[in-house]
C-alpha positions in Angstrom: -23.0 -14.3 20.4 -19.6 -14.0 21.9 -17.4 -17.1 21.8 -14.3 -17.3 23.9 -12.2 -20.5 24.1 -10.3 -19.3 27.1 -13.1 -19.3 29.6 -16.6 -20.5 30.2 -19.3 -18.5 28.4 -21.4 -16.2 30.7 -25.1 -16.4 30.0 -26.6 -12.9 30.1 -30.4 -12.4 30.5 -32.8 -9.6 29.8 -36.3 -9.2 31.3 -39.5 -9.4 29.3 -39.9 -5.7 28.9 -36.4 -5.2 27.6 -36.8 -8.1 25.2 -40.1 -6.7 23.8 -38.4 -3.3 23.4 -35.6 -4.9 21.4 -38.0 -6.8 19.2 -40.4 -3.9 18.5 -37.7 -1.3 17.8 -35.7 -0.9 14.6 -34.5 -4.2 13.0 -31.7 -5.7 15.1 -29.6 -8.8 15.3 -32.2 -10.6 17.4 -34.8 -10.2 14.6 -32.4 -11.3 12.0 -31.4 -14.3 14.1 -35.1 -15.4 14.6 -35.6 -15.0 10.8 -32.4 -17.0 10.0 -30.9 -13.9 8.2 -27.6 -13.6 10.0 -24.6 -13.2 7.7 -23.1 -16.4 9.3 -26.2 -18.5 9.8 -24.6 -21.5 11.4 -22.4 -19.8 13.9 -21.6 -22.8 16.0 -20.2 -24.9 13.1 -18.4 -21.9 11.7 -16.6 -21.3 15.0 -15.7 -25.0 15.2 -14.1 -24.8 11.8 -12.1 -21.7 12.7 -10.9 -23.3 16.0 -9.7 -26.3 14.1 -7.9 -24.2 11.6 -6.2 -22.2 14.3 -5.0 -25.3 16.1 -3.7 -26.7 12.9 -1.7 -23.5 12.3 -0.4 -23.6 15.9 0.8 -27.1 15.4 2.2 -26.9 11.9 3.8 -23.4 11.8 6.5 -23.1 14.5 7.1 -19.7 16.0 10.7 -19.9 15.0 9.7 -19.9 11.3 9.9 -16.1 11.5 11.4 -13.6 13.8 10.1 -10.6 15.7 10.8 -7.1 14.3 14.3 -6.1 15.5 14.8 -2.8 13.8 12.6 -1.3 16.5 14.4 -2.7 19.6 11.4 -2.8 21.8 9.5 -5.1 19.4 12.3 -7.6 19.4 11.5 -8.5 23.1 7.9 -9.7 22.4 7.1 -13.3 23.2 7.1 -15.1 19.8 4.7 -17.8 20.9 1.7 -15.5 21.5 -1.1 -16.1 19.0 -4.5 -14.5 18.9 -7.4 -14.5 16.5 -10.7 -12.6 16.6 -13.6 -12.5 14.2 -16.4 -9.9 14.4 -19.3 -10.1 12.0 -21.4 -7.2 10.7 -24.2 -8.6 12.9 -22.0 -8.2 16.0 -21.2 -11.9 16.5 -17.7 -12.3 18.0 -15.3 -15.3 18.1 -12.2 -14.8 20.3 -9.3 -17.3 20.4 -5.9 -17.5 21.9 -4.2 -14.4 23.4 -6.8 -12.1 21.9 -6.7 -9.5 24.8 -3.0 -8.9 25.1 -2.0 -5.4 23.9 0.5 -5.1 21.2 1.9 -2.2 19.0 -0.4 -1.2 16.2 2.5 -0.1 14.0 1.5 0.2 10.3 -2.1 -1.0 10.9 -2.9 2.5 11.9 -2.1 3.8 8.3 -5.5 3.0 6.6 -7.3 4.3 9.7 -5.4 7.6 9.8 -5.9 8.0 6.1 -9.6 7.4 6.5 -9.9 10.1 9.2 -8.1 12.5 6.9 -10.4 11.6 4.0 -13.4 12.4 6.2 -12.2 15.8 7.3 -10.4 17.0 4.1 -11.9 15.0 1.3 -10.2 12.3 -0.8 -9.4 14.7 -3.7 -7.4 17.0 -1.5 -5.4 14.2 0.2 -4.4 12.8 -3.2 -2.9 16.1 -4.2 -0.1 15.1 -1.9 -0.1 11.2 -1.9 -0.7 8.7 -4.7 -2.9 5.6 -4.9 -0.7 3.0 -6.5 1.6 0.3 -5.2 5.2 1.4 -5.1 6.8 -1.9 -6.2 9.6 -1.3 -3.7 10.2 -1.6 0.0 7.8 0.2 2.4 10.6 2.5 3.6 12.3 3.1 0.2 13.4 6.6 -0.9 11.2 6.9 -4.0 8.3 9.1 -5.1 6.0 8.8 -8.1 6.4 10.8 -11.3 4.4 13.6 -9.7 6.9 13.8 -6.8 4.4 12.3 -4.4 4.6 9.3 -2.1 3.1 6.3 -4.0 0.3 5.6 -1.5 -0.7 6.2 2.1 0.3 2.7 3.3 4.0 3.0 2.9 6.1 5.1 5.3 6.6 8.1 3.1 2.8 8.2 2.4 1.9 7.7 6.0 4.2 10.6 7.1 2.5 12.8 4.5 -0.9 11.8 5.9 0.4 12.7 9.3 1.3 16.1 8.1 -2.2 16.6 6.7 -4.0 15.3 9.9 -5.2 18.4 11.8 -2.0 20.4 11.6 -3.8 23.3 13.3 -3.9 21.4 16.6 -1.0 20.8 19.0 0.6 17.4 19.0 -1.2 16.4 22.2 -4.6 17.4 20.9 -4.0 15.7 17.5 -3.1 12.5 19.3 -6.2 12.7 21.5 -8.4 13.3 18.5 -6.7 10.3 16.8 -7.3 7.9 19.7 -10.9 9.1 20.1 -11.5 8.2 16.4 -9.8 4.8 17.0 -12.2 4.2 19.9 -15.2 5.1 17.7 -14.0 2.7 14.9 -13.6 -0.2 17.3 -17.0 0.2 18.8 -15.8 1.5 22.2 -12.5 -0.1 23.0 -9.8 2.5 23.6 -6.2 2.2 22.3 -3.4 2.5 24.8 0.1 4.0 24.2 3.5 2.5 24.7 6.0 5.1 25.7 8.8 2.6 25.5 7.9 1.7 21.8 7.6 5.4 21.0 11.1 6.1 22.4 12.4 3.1 20.7 11.0 4.3 17.4 12.5 7.7 17.8 15.8 6.3 18.8 16.3 4.5 15.5 14.3 6.8 13.2 17.1 8.2 11.0 15.5 6.7 7.9 12.0 8.1 8.5 13.4 11.5 9.3 15.5 11.2 6.1 12.3 10.2 4.1 10.6 13.4 5.4 13.5 15.6 4.4 13.7 13.9 1.0 10.0 14.7 0.4 10.5 18.2 1.6 13.4 18.7 -0.8 11.1 17.5 -3.6 8.4 20.0 -2.6 6.0 17.2 -1.7 4.5 18.7 1.5 1.8 21.4 1.7 3.2 24.9 2.3 3.9 25.7 6.0 4.0 22.0 7.0 6.0 21.2 10.1 8.0 18.3 9.0 9.4 17.3 12.4 5.9 17.4 14.0 4.6 15.2 11.2 7.2 12.6 11.8 6.7 12.8 15.6 2.9 12.3 15.2 3.6 9.4 12.9 5.7 7.7 15.6 2.9 8.4 18.2 0.3 6.7 15.9 2.6 3.7 15.4 3.2 3.4 19.1 -0.5 3.0 20.0 -1.3 -0.3 21.7 -4.3 -2.3 20.7 -5.6 -5.9 21.0 -6.6 -8.5 18.5 -10.2 -7.8 19.3 -9.7 -4.1 18.8 -8.5 -4.5 15.2 -11.1 -7.2 14.4 -13.8 -4.7 15.5 -12.2 -2.0 13.3 -12.2 -4.4 10.4 -15.8 -5.2 11.0 -16.7 -1.5 10.9 -15.0 -1.3 7.4 -16.9 -4.5 6.4 -20.1 -2.9 7.6 -19.5 0.1 5.2 -18.4 2.5 8.0 -20.9 1.7 10.7 -19.7 -0.1 13.8 -21.6 -3.3 14.3 -20.9 -3.1 18.0 -22.0 0.4 18.8 -24.3 1.0 15.8 -22.5 4.4 15.2 -21.6 5.6 11.7 -17.9 6.3 11.8 -16.9 6.6 8.2 -18.7 7.4 4.9 -19.2 4.8 2.3 -16.8 6.7 -0.1 -14.0 6.8 2.5 -14.5 3.0 3.2 -14.3 2.3 -0.5 -11.1 4.2 -1.0 -9.4 2.7 2.1 -10.3 -0.9 1.1 -9.0 -0.3 -2.5 -5.7 0.8 -1.0 -5.6 -2.1 1.4 -6.3 -4.5 -1.4 -3.5 -3.3 -3.6 -0.9 -2.0 -1.1 -1.7 -3.3 2.4 0.7 -6.3 2.7 4.1 -4.7 1.9 6.0 -6.4 -0.9 3.5 -9.4 -0.7 0.5 -7.2 -1.7 0.3 -8.5 -5.3 0.5 -12.1 -4.4 -1.9 -11.6 -1.5 -4.4 -10.0 -3.9 -4.1 -12.9 -6.3 -4.3 -15.7 -3.8 -6.4 -14.3 -1.0 -8.1 -11.4 -2.7 -9.3 -9.5 0.3 -8.5 -6.0 1.7 -5.9 -6.3 4.5 -3.3 -4.5 6.4 -0.3 -5.9 8.3 2.0 -4.3 10.8 5.4 -5.3 12.1 3.9 -5.7 15.6 2.7 -9.0 14.2 -0.9 -8.2 13.4 -2.9 -8.6 10.2 -6.5 -7.4 9.9 -8.7 -8.5 7.0 -12.0 -7.1 5.7 -14.6 -9.3 4.1 -17.1 -6.6 2.9 -20.7 -7.0 4.1 -19.7 -10.1 6.1 -17.0 -9.7 8.8 -13.7 -8.5 10.0 -10.8 -10.7 11.1 -7.6 -9.9 13.0 -4.8 -12.4 13.6 -1.8 -11.6 15.8 1.5 -13.5 16.0 4.7 -11.5 16.5 7.2 -13.4 14.3 7.4 -11.9 10.8 8.4 -13.3 7.4 10.9 -11.8 5.0 8.3 -9.2 3.8 7.5 -8.0 7.3 4.1 -9.8 7.6 3.1 -12.1 10.4 
């Protein structure tokens, strides 16, 4: 079921043979629907409640209650009134509301994804020789390492730069980026991420702090031997400059909710162990300086980005993405 409040629903049909093939094959969403075993059994009333909540937020939270990220000049020009929300369940049901198909900059929402890909290829134990697993207790771009001279976790800038150094350093930058976007496409169930050259150049043009963070870590001996620090930072900027949609991140969240298997493509993208580690980090470190309060009040793994997106994982149930460009004081939408 694919609900879209911006246009009339299109009714798709299948012939009898295709229907019988679906019903006689491995268990699928149709069989669970007929048996009333969908994870959201009353989808229509669920969607109605979400629509009502979104309209309440649209009316009661003015866009000028926050402001678009301005430390990256290109992000400051985004329309603050844009608002999108998508929910994708582990059964593949989709609810799409608002400006859900407008591309925006992924920014820090790439961090748990890139970490997951590294965990798959290198193993969690190896990654955490170079980056910690605890909240930092300071700003996401602070000059601080833990007592072992490692970045506190992969979801702050220093940790994400470290993960970027670990991500297939044997490849050229162009091949690393292609591999990353191929993996993004797999996680989303088929939707491909774009790339914003203007955001990338904007990032690089005001990147003194991130370059300084990388050199600070190098001075502390934090990187693996033979790491190319400048390439790691450049790759980090490329990842942050990918363009995605609200639907893309909700579909990614649903893959995490479905223990690493995309509910849209049926393909296994991540192991259960990788998903468990990524969700633990998102739960404790995913919302910048608001992570502790988020964990106490919401209690769900989430990641925000200064492009205005927040994606949330409800394990074994669904993934959600909300996008609204204005940010609060902590850098969250």
